[in-house]
GUKOLPA-294958 format. One line per 10 residues: for each residue x, y, z of N, C-alpha, C. Coordinates in Angstrom, 2 decimals. Last residue first. Example, Ala and Ser with C-alpha at 12.3 -4.5 7.8 and 13.67 -1.06 7.14 Angstrom:
12.85 -2.25 7.08 13.67 -1.06 7.14 12.90 0.03 7.87  13.19 -5.69 7.80 12.30 -4.50 7.80 13.20 -3.30 7.80
This chain:
8.30 4.40 -38.64 9.84 4.86 -37.69 10.91 4.18 -37.84  5.72 6.17 -40.03 6.49 4.90 -39.88 8.13 5.48 -39.16  1.66 6.61 -39.85 3.34 6.85 -39.85 4.24 5.00 -40.24  -0.26 5.87 -38.37 0.19 5.52 -40.31 1.15 6.06 -40.07  -0.76 7.97 -36.54 -1.50 6.92 -36.90 -1.20 6.89 -38.32  2.92 9.18 -35.51 1.18 9.53 -36.07 0.76 8.50 -36.50  5.20 8.93 -33.02 4.95 8.71 -34.40 3.32 8.62 -34.65  5.97 9.03 -30.69 5.58 10.26 -31.42 5.16 9.35 -33.06  7.16 5.62 -30.00 7.18 6.71 -29.48 6.81 8.07 -30.31  8.17 3.73 -31.45 7.28 4.57 -32.16 6.42 5.36 -31.16
10.80 3.22 -29.79 10.78 3.92 -31.29 9.57 4.42 -32.21  9.72 1.26 -28.18 10.16 3.03 -27.84 9.90 3.78 -28.98  9.94 -1.17 -29.15 8.73 -0.07 -29.73 8.71 0.56 -28.96  12.19 -2.09 -27.86 12.14 -2.03 -29.26 11.20 -1.28 -29.95  13.46 -0.31 -25.51 12.78 -1.68 -25.56 12.11 -1.00 -27.13  14.87 1.48 -23.19 15.43 0.52 -24.57 14.84 -0.59 -24.67  14.59 4.20 -22.83 13.85 3.39 -23.02 14.29 2.27 -23.97  16.41 6.63 -20.97 16.21 6.76 -22.04 15.59 4.96 -21.63  15.93 9.45 -18.82 16.31 8.33 -18.76 15.89 7.73 -20.26  16.20 12.31 -18.80 16.90 11.39 -19.82 16.71 10.58 -19.58
15.70 12.77 -15.12 15.86 13.74 -16.36 16.24 12.62 -17.73  14.40 9.84 -13.37 15.26 10.84 -14.12 15.05 11.68 -15.36  11.06 10.38 -11.66 12.12 9.65 -12.86 13.16 10.55 -13.53  8.77 9.63 -9.12 10.03 10.46 -9.41 10.87 9.50 -10.47  5.80 9.79 -8.37 6.61 8.98 -8.72 7.48 9.72 -9.43  4.44 9.78 -4.61 5.08 10.34 -5.90 5.98 9.32 -6.73  1.73 9.76 -2.28 2.33 8.77 -3.00 3.19 10.07 -4.29  -0.04 10.31 0.54 -0.12 10.59 -1.25 1.20 9.78 -1.19  -1.56 9.28 2.66 -2.01 8.41 1.54 -1.41 9.18 0.32  -1.37 11.40 4.68 -0.39 10.32 4.75 -0.57 9.71 3.47
-1.54 14.90 3.86 -2.17 13.46 4.28 -1.44 12.44 3.90  -0.87 18.24 4.49 -0.56 16.75 4.06 -1.54 15.94 4.38  -1.31 20.68 1.92 -1.81 20.20 2.93 -1.21 18.60 2.96  -0.35 20.75 -0.70 0.38 20.96 0.00 -0.13 21.02 2.01  -1.11 19.87 -2.89 -1.04 18.83 -2.18 -0.24 19.79 -0.87  -0.75 21.87 -5.07 -2.20 21.35 -5.04 -2.29 20.14 -3.54  1.91 22.14 -4.80 1.18 23.19 -4.67 0.06 22.53 -3.92  3.11 20.84 -7.20 3.08 20.06 -5.44 2.24 20.83 -4.55  1.62 19.84 -9.70 2.06 20.76 -8.99 1.76 20.24 -7.23  1.10 17.17 -11.22 2.71 17.71 -10.86 2.61 18.97 -10.76
-1.79 15.28 -10.38 -1.25 16.14 -10.43 0.57 16.00 -10.42  -4.16 13.51 -8.81 -3.24 13.68 -9.71 -2.59 14.38 -10.33  -6.31 13.27 -6.28 -5.30 13.67 -6.65 -4.53 13.63 -7.77  -9.44 12.23 -4.20 -8.49 11.84 -5.29 -7.49 13.07 -6.27  -10.70 13.23 -1.12 -10.67 13.61 -2.92 -9.19 12.99 -3.05  -12.23 10.71 0.66 -11.45 12.03 0.48 -11.05 11.74 -0.88  -12.89 7.47 0.52 -12.81 7.87 0.98 -11.97 9.48 0.75  -12.26 5.39 -1.26 -13.90 5.73 -1.63 -14.03 7.13 -0.82  -9.45 5.14 -3.35 -10.03 4.92 -2.19 -11.32 6.01 -2.33  -7.78 5.70 -6.21 -8.71 3.92 -5.72 -9.35 3.83 -4.40
-5.54 7.49 -4.22 -6.19 6.71 -5.30 -6.31 5.66 -5.18  -4.78 9.65 -2.16 -5.99 8.43 -2.05 -6.28 8.33 -3.42  -2.71 11.14 -4.64 -3.43 11.15 -3.51 -4.77 10.60 -3.06  0.33 11.43 -6.81 -1.17 10.91 -6.70 -0.97 10.92 -5.40  2.41 13.40 -8.74 2.08 13.23 -7.40 0.55 12.19 -7.52  5.81 13.01 -9.84 4.08 13.32 -10.29 3.61 12.75 -9.06  8.80 14.56 -11.48 8.23 14.10 -10.45 6.70 14.45 -10.76  11.54 14.37 -12.80 10.78 14.30 -12.99 9.68 14.14 -11.91  15.18 15.01 -11.05 14.34 14.30 -11.49 12.93 15.10 -11.86  17.43 16.29 -10.28 17.29 16.24 -11.66 16.42 15.11 -12.26
17.82 17.54 -7.84 18.75 16.41 -8.01 18.07 16.15 -9.59  15.67 19.76 -8.08 16.98 19.84 -7.90 17.91 18.53 -8.21  13.40 17.76 -7.79 13.87 18.53 -8.96 15.26 19.38 -8.93  13.91 16.86 -5.26 14.05 15.80 -6.23 14.05 16.40 -7.51  13.50 19.16 -4.21 14.76 18.85 -3.18 15.28 17.54 -4.89  10.71 20.02 -4.67 11.77 20.75 -4.93 13.51 20.34 -4.66  9.18 17.86 -3.31 9.50 18.18 -5.07 10.65 18.87 -5.04  9.50 18.33 -0.88 9.77 16.76 -1.93 10.27 17.65 -2.99  8.12 20.54 -0.34 9.76 20.41 0.00 10.20 18.88 -0.49  5.60 19.78 -1.15 6.15 21.02 -2.06 8.21 20.56 -1.47
4.77 17.67 0.30 4.93 17.08 -1.46 5.75 18.36 -1.83  4.83 16.06 2.74 5.37 17.36 2.50 5.70 17.55 0.98  4.64 13.39 3.21 3.90 14.20 3.50 3.85 15.62 3.56  4.54 10.81 1.25 4.95 12.16 0.87 3.78 13.07 1.58  4.42 7.60 1.63 4.27 9.11 3.00 5.02 9.93 2.45  6.55 6.97 -1.03 5.70 6.59 0.08 5.31 7.29 0.94  7.33 6.75 -4.44 7.70 7.36 -3.07 6.51 7.01 -2.34  9.05 4.62 -6.43 7.88 5.71 -6.03 8.07 5.62 -4.51  11.99 5.97 -9.21 11.39 5.44 -7.69 10.05 5.43 -7.90  14.11 5.51 -11.36 12.98 5.67 -11.30 12.58 5.10 -9.34
17.30 5.25 -10.91 16.14 6.44 -12.26 15.32 6.30 -12.09  18.26 6.07 -7.84 17.94 4.98 -9.00 17.20 6.12 -9.62  19.00 8.77 -6.15 19.80 7.31 -6.75 19.53 6.87 -7.67  17.32 9.94 -3.00 18.08 9.84 -4.44 18.33 8.95 -5.05  14.94 10.97 -1.28 15.69 10.46 -1.41 16.11 10.07 -3.09  13.77 13.41 0.48 13.55 13.02 -0.88 14.81 12.45 -1.47  11.21 14.69 3.27 12.45 13.49 2.57 12.49 13.85 1.39  9.19 15.97 3.96 9.73 16.38 2.87 11.03 16.27 2.96  8.01 13.61 5.40 8.69 15.24 6.54 9.13 15.75 5.29  8.77 10.58 3.96 7.78 11.78 4.92 8.84 13.01 5.45
8.93 8.99 2.03 9.43 10.27 1.59 8.41 11.19 2.53  10.44 5.94 1.31 9.40 6.60 1.78 9.91 7.70 1.82  10.89 3.72 -1.49 11.15 4.48 -0.80 10.37 5.15 0.12  11.78 1.29 -4.19 10.46 1.79 -3.31 11.37 2.74 -2.02  12.23 1.68 -7.60 13.04 1.84 -6.32 11.41 2.14 -5.63  13.12 -0.54 -10.79 12.32 -0.07 -10.18 12.38 0.09 -8.22  14.36 -1.04 -13.61 14.44 -0.99 -12.33 13.38 0.32 -11.88  13.81 -2.73 -17.15 14.30 -1.05 -16.01 14.06 -1.92 -14.81  13.15 -5.10 -17.78 14.49 -5.08 -17.96 15.10 -3.66 -17.17  9.96 -4.03 -19.29 10.80 -4.96 -18.61 12.14 -4.76 -19.15
9.21 -0.53 -18.05 9.41 -1.58 -18.98 9.99 -2.94 -18.15  6.66 0.72 -16.49 7.61 0.35 -16.39 8.18 -1.21 -16.48  4.76 3.08 -17.26 4.54 1.77 -17.52 6.41 1.76 -17.27  1.81 4.93 -16.02 3.35 5.02 -15.96 3.73 3.84 -16.25  -0.55 5.75 -15.26 -0.17 5.79 -16.56 1.63 5.64 -17.12  -1.34 6.68 -12.80 -0.76 7.76 -13.79 0.10 7.49 -15.03  -2.42 4.60 -12.10 -3.35 5.61 -12.13 -2.45 6.60 -12.98  -0.45 2.47 -12.51 -1.14 2.93 -13.37 -1.94 3.81 -13.12  1.19 3.28 -10.35 1.57 3.54 -11.86 0.70 3.22 -12.72  -0.51 2.84 -8.41 0.21 3.93 -8.52 0.38 4.47 -9.37
-1.13 0.17 -8.26 -2.24 0.55 -8.43 -1.84 2.40 -8.86  2.22 -0.62 -7.40 1.24 -0.65 -8.75 -0.06 -0.17 -9.02  1.63 0.59 -4.82 2.91 0.97 -5.85 2.53 0.35 -7.65  -0.35 -0.50 -3.26 -0.53 0.95 -3.60 0.24 1.26 -4.94  -0.79 -3.75 -4.61 0.05 -3.12 -3.84 -0.38 -1.62 -4.08  -3.50 -6.03 -4.78 -2.71 -5.32 -5.41 -2.50 -4.07 -4.28  -2.69 -9.20 -1.72 -3.36 -7.90 -2.56 -2.64 -6.72 -3.71  -2.43 -11.98 -1.46 -1.77 -11.16 -1.76 -2.96 -10.24 -2.34  -2.42 -13.48 1.96 -3.24 -13.33 0.64 -3.13 -12.05 -0.41  -0.76 -16.01 4.26 -0.78 -14.78 3.11 -1.30 -14.48 2.05
-1.28 -17.49 6.68 -1.02 -17.83 5.07 -1.66 -16.73 4.88  -0.71 -19.61 9.52 -0.84 -18.36 8.80 -0.81 -18.39 7.21  -1.62 -21.47 11.96 -0.99 -21.61 11.11 -1.55 -20.34 9.73  0.00 -21.55 15.50 -1.27 -20.68 14.51 -0.63 -20.77 12.95  1.79 -21.61 17.71 1.15 -23.21 16.53 -0.19 -22.92 15.70  3.40 -20.19 18.19 3.74 -21.00 16.70 3.33 -21.58 16.24  3.15 -17.65 19.45 2.11 -18.24 19.32 1.89 -19.64 18.26  5.31 -16.13 20.01 4.36 -16.26 21.20 3.41 -17.27 20.84  6.57 -15.64 16.81 7.45 -15.88 18.63 6.19 -16.17 19.74  4.04 -15.49 14.93 5.25 -16.53 14.98 6.07 -16.82 16.18
2.96 -13.56 16.00 2.36 -14.75 16.41 3.43 -15.68 16.23  4.77 -11.29 16.07 4.50 -11.56 17.08 3.38 -13.38 17.12  4.94 -11.97 13.04 6.25 -11.94 13.32 5.47 -12.50 15.10  2.24 -11.19 12.06 2.97 -12.60 11.39 4.15 -12.59 12.94  2.08 -8.41 13.23 1.29 -9.58 13.72 1.85 -10.73 13.14  3.67 -6.56 11.49 3.96 -6.89 12.94 3.18 -8.44 13.42  3.35 -7.62 9.15 4.22 -8.18 9.39 4.30 -8.47 10.96  0.59 -6.12 8.63 0.27 -7.34 8.90 1.94 -8.18 9.29  1.13 -3.31 8.13 0.75 -3.88 9.61 0.79 -5.26 9.46  3.11 -2.95 5.54 1.72 -3.00 6.23 2.17 -3.64 7.56
5.25 -2.62 3.10 4.54 -1.68 3.99 3.44 -1.61 4.69  4.11 -5.26 1.83 4.47 -4.62 1.64 3.81 -3.34 2.40  2.37 -8.04 2.58 3.82 -8.40 2.79 4.46 -6.24 2.69  -0.16 -7.49 1.98 0.02 -7.98 3.54 1.85 -7.48 3.83  -1.14 -5.02 0.18 -0.61 -6.20 -0.14 0.01 -6.48 1.66  -3.78 -2.44 0.29 -2.72 -2.78 -0.35 -2.24 -4.00 -0.14  -4.37 -2.73 4.14 -4.86 -2.00 2.71 -3.35 -2.33 1.68  -5.47 -5.81 5.65 -4.74 -4.75 5.17 -4.98 -3.99 4.07  -6.89 -8.32 7.87 -6.64 -7.82 6.48 -5.94 -5.98 6.78  -6.89 -11.04 8.49 -6.85 -9.66 9.48 -6.33 -9.06 7.96
-9.27 -13.76 10.32 -8.75 -12.93 8.58 -8.19 -11.28 9.16  -10.07 -16.91 10.99 -9.57 -15.08 10.97 -9.09 -14.67 9.90  -10.97 -20.26 11.10 -10.32 -19.34 10.74 -10.80 -17.94 10.45  -11.46 -21.39 15.08 -12.08 -21.07 13.72 -11.33 -20.04 12.96  -10.00 -22.25 17.35 -11.01 -23.33 16.48 -11.94 -22.68 15.33  -8.06 -20.81 17.26 -7.59 -22.28 18.24 -8.90 -22.93 17.21  -8.45 -18.11 16.49 -7.65 -19.19 15.06 -7.86 -20.09 16.25  -8.69 -17.07 18.70 -9.78 -16.86 17.84 -9.51 -18.39 16.99  -6.60 -16.61 19.76 -7.56 -17.70 21.11 -8.41 -18.09 19.99  -4.65 -15.21 17.90 -4.39 -16.74 18.41 -6.10 -17.84 18.87
-5.98 -12.65 18.58 -6.37 -13.17 17.41 -5.97 -14.84 17.11  -5.77 -12.54 21.29 -6.84 -12.37 20.73 -7.19 -12.93 19.69  -2.43 -12.25 20.97 -3.52 -13.34 21.74 -4.46 -13.49 21.06  -2.08 -10.00 19.23 -1.71 -11.44 18.60 -2.41 -12.61 19.40  -2.88 -8.08 20.72 -3.46 -8.21 19.45 -3.59 -9.95 19.12  -1.24 -7.74 22.48 -2.46 -8.03 23.00 -3.06 -8.76 21.94  1.48 -8.08 21.29 1.41 -8.62 21.83 -0.37 -9.20 22.11  1.05 -5.42 20.40 1.16 -6.66 18.90 0.75 -8.11 20.23  0.94 -3.73 22.75 -0.26 -3.94 21.70 -0.01 -4.95 21.10  3.68 -4.41 23.88 2.48 -4.54 24.37 1.06 -4.84 23.11
5.15 -2.74 21.43 5.07 -4.50 21.63 4.21 -4.72 22.47  4.47 -0.33 22.23 4.03 -0.72 20.68 3.92 -2.34 20.73  5.60 0.26 24.46 3.91 0.35 24.15 3.54 -0.63 22.73  8.01 -0.37 23.24 7.60 -1.07 24.71 5.93 -0.84 24.66  8.54 1.72 21.56 8.41 0.57 21.09 7.68 -0.60 22.27  6.23 4.64 21.28 7.07 4.20 22.10 7.49 2.86 21.61  4.89 6.15 19.33 6.14 5.61 18.84 7.02 4.89 19.75  1.25 5.42 19.09 2.33 5.95 19.82 3.76 5.50 19.26  -1.75 5.18 19.90 -0.96 6.06 18.91 0.25 6.57 19.39  -2.52 1.66 20.18 -2.17 2.84 20.64 -1.83 3.91 19.78
-4.57 0.11 19.11 -3.50 0.00 18.66 -2.98 1.31 19.32  -7.06 -2.88 19.29 -6.52 -1.33 20.05 -5.15 -1.66 19.72  -9.36 -3.92 17.30 -7.89 -4.61 18.15 -7.48 -3.03 18.42  -12.10 -5.85 16.55 -11.58 -4.27 17.02 -10.43 -5.11 17.89  -13.55 -7.49 14.05 -13.19 -7.57 15.02 -12.30 -6.29 14.99  -16.89 -7.81 11.94 -15.62 -7.16 12.03 -14.93 -7.11 13.47  -19.04 -9.02 12.08 -17.81 -10.03 12.00 -16.65 -9.12 12.16  -21.20 -7.02 12.23 -20.92 -7.86 13.45 -19.48 -9.06 13.44  -21.14 -6.02 9.49 -20.07 -5.24 10.59 -19.89 -6.39 12.11  -20.35 -8.69 6.71 -20.97 -7.79 7.70 -20.40 -7.19 8.80
-18.85 -8.38 3.90 -18.53 -8.69 5.26 -19.24 -7.78 6.17  -17.64 -6.31 2.21 -17.43 -7.87 1.87 -18.08 -8.84 2.56  -17.54 -3.67 2.53 -18.40 -4.11 1.46 -18.43 -5.54 1.05  -16.24 -3.75 4.44 -18.00 -4.06 5.18 -18.34 -4.40 3.61  -13.19 -3.38 3.95 -14.12 -5.02 4.64 -14.99 -4.78 4.34  -13.27 -0.68 3.60 -13.39 -1.74 2.31 -13.86 -3.18 2.82  -13.35 0.09 6.42 -14.60 0.57 5.44 -14.83 -0.41 3.90  -11.35 -1.12 7.22 -12.29 -1.23 7.46 -13.71 -1.49 6.89  -8.68 0.56 6.06 -9.49 -0.85 5.85 -10.73 -1.66 6.14  -10.02 2.72 7.49 -9.72 2.59 5.74 -10.08 1.08 5.31
-9.39 2.30 10.25 -10.74 2.94 9.62 -10.92 2.87 8.25  -7.36 -0.32 10.99 -7.74 0.97 10.65 -8.77 1.09 10.16  -6.82 -3.26 11.15 -6.19 -2.59 11.80 -6.32 -1.18 12.31  -9.67 -5.70 11.59 -9.06 -4.22 10.65 -8.30 -3.79 12.02  -10.44 -8.95 11.26 -10.11 -8.09 12.22 -9.26 -6.76 11.20  -13.06 -10.80 10.74 -11.74 -10.77 10.31 -11.65 -9.28 10.92  -14.63 -14.13 11.99 -14.09 -12.84 12.43 -12.76 -12.67 11.69  -14.73 -16.60 10.25 -15.17 -16.35 11.52 -15.29 -14.46 12.05  -14.75 -16.47 6.61 -13.79 -15.90 7.86 -14.98 -15.83 8.62  -15.99 -16.31 4.38 -16.20 -17.26 5.11 -15.08 -17.03 6.77
-15.25 -13.67 3.29 -16.71 -14.16 3.38 -17.20 -15.15 4.29  -12.86 -13.93 2.76 -13.45 -12.55 3.96 -14.70 -13.37 4.02  -12.26 -15.35 1.29 -12.05 -15.85 2.41 -12.38 -15.03 3.19  -13.44 -14.36 -1.23 -13.91 -15.77 -0.82 -13.70 -16.05 0.75  -11.52 -12.20 -1.27 -13.36 -12.15 -0.78 -13.65 -13.18 -0.58  -9.27 -13.56 -2.26 -9.24 -12.78 -0.62 -10.82 -12.51 -0.78  -9.27 -14.76 -4.54 -9.77 -15.66 -3.44 -10.15 -14.51 -2.29  -10.39 -12.07 -6.32 -11.42 -12.92 -5.87 -10.85 -14.01 -4.80  -8.76 -8.61 -4.59 -9.25 -10.28 -5.39 -9.92 -11.13 -5.08  -11.10 -5.92 -4.65 -10.06 -6.91 -4.04 -10.15 -7.87 -4.65
-11.47 -3.76 -6.07 -10.07 -4.39 -6.48 -9.61 -5.50 -5.29  -13.53 -2.97 -5.39 -13.61 -4.33 -6.44 -12.48 -4.52 -6.67  -13.63 -1.65 -3.10 -13.94 -2.64 -3.01 -13.88 -3.23 -3.96  -10.11 0.35 -3.08 -11.62 0.58 -4.21 -11.99 -0.96 -3.85  -7.93 0.60 -1.99 -9.02 1.24 -1.67 -10.36 0.82 -1.63  -6.01 -0.86 -2.97 -5.47 0.43 -2.84 -6.53 1.14 -2.19  -6.02 -4.48 -1.28 -5.93 -3.73 -2.55 -5.91 -1.51 -2.41  -6.39 -5.96 0.65 -7.49 -5.32 -0.02 -7.20 -4.41 -1.03  -4.37 -8.96 1.77 -4.52 -7.66 1.18 -5.70 -7.00 0.57  -4.61 -10.76 4.89 -5.29 -10.43 3.44 -5.05 -8.94 2.63
-3.76 -13.35 6.25 -3.61 -11.97 6.13 -3.77 -11.69 4.76  -5.70 -15.73 7.99 -5.09 -15.08 6.90 -5.01 -14.07 6.58  -4.88 -18.31 10.54 -4.90 -16.77 10.03 -4.65 -16.47 8.75  -6.63 -21.31 10.57 -5.62 -20.75 9.73 -6.24 -18.91 10.34  -6.70 -24.09 13.19 -6.89 -23.22 11.97 -6.24 -22.09 11.88
């Protein structure tokens, strides 16, 4: 049978894809690696079909490998006779725990069939929530910015895991970037915040993102000439 890695989207149960919802409803068991993904999944499957996997709160690589081997063994055993799902927020292949399960299954249970079902990624949901358009022909970089770090270089960046927004904001503005933040966007748990003021996000939260754009970046698209034109005017 098949193990489906299903992306649940950014946290709003209504943003699960049609295919993802169909497979969740048909899977014999749905494994969730965290509380938030479990909450979203429960909008589509009854609690008795939610499977629990034990992941220790550690960065020790040996402990983590042991935990993933145990998780993969349980998932593979269920998938021997039934279709099962493993869910993550966002997309399974973008900053997701599913990659650990996939690699472990490939290494120790190669007989298991795997299929990835894309989800709305936090990156695209974030730019939509902020009204940011990434036009055709432009680039967008994806970076982590935990503990006050502030990567620079690309003209446009989406930053994940912004756990110290004031420190990251200070470094990016000094480097010539305009910065906006979003916290717990499209999530049913916690307060949603969209702001230019990092002091509003002084309390650390793993689910904080930032969009950084270098000051003075020009948009090389024909309709950019319409920006600022009043209704009925000409450019």
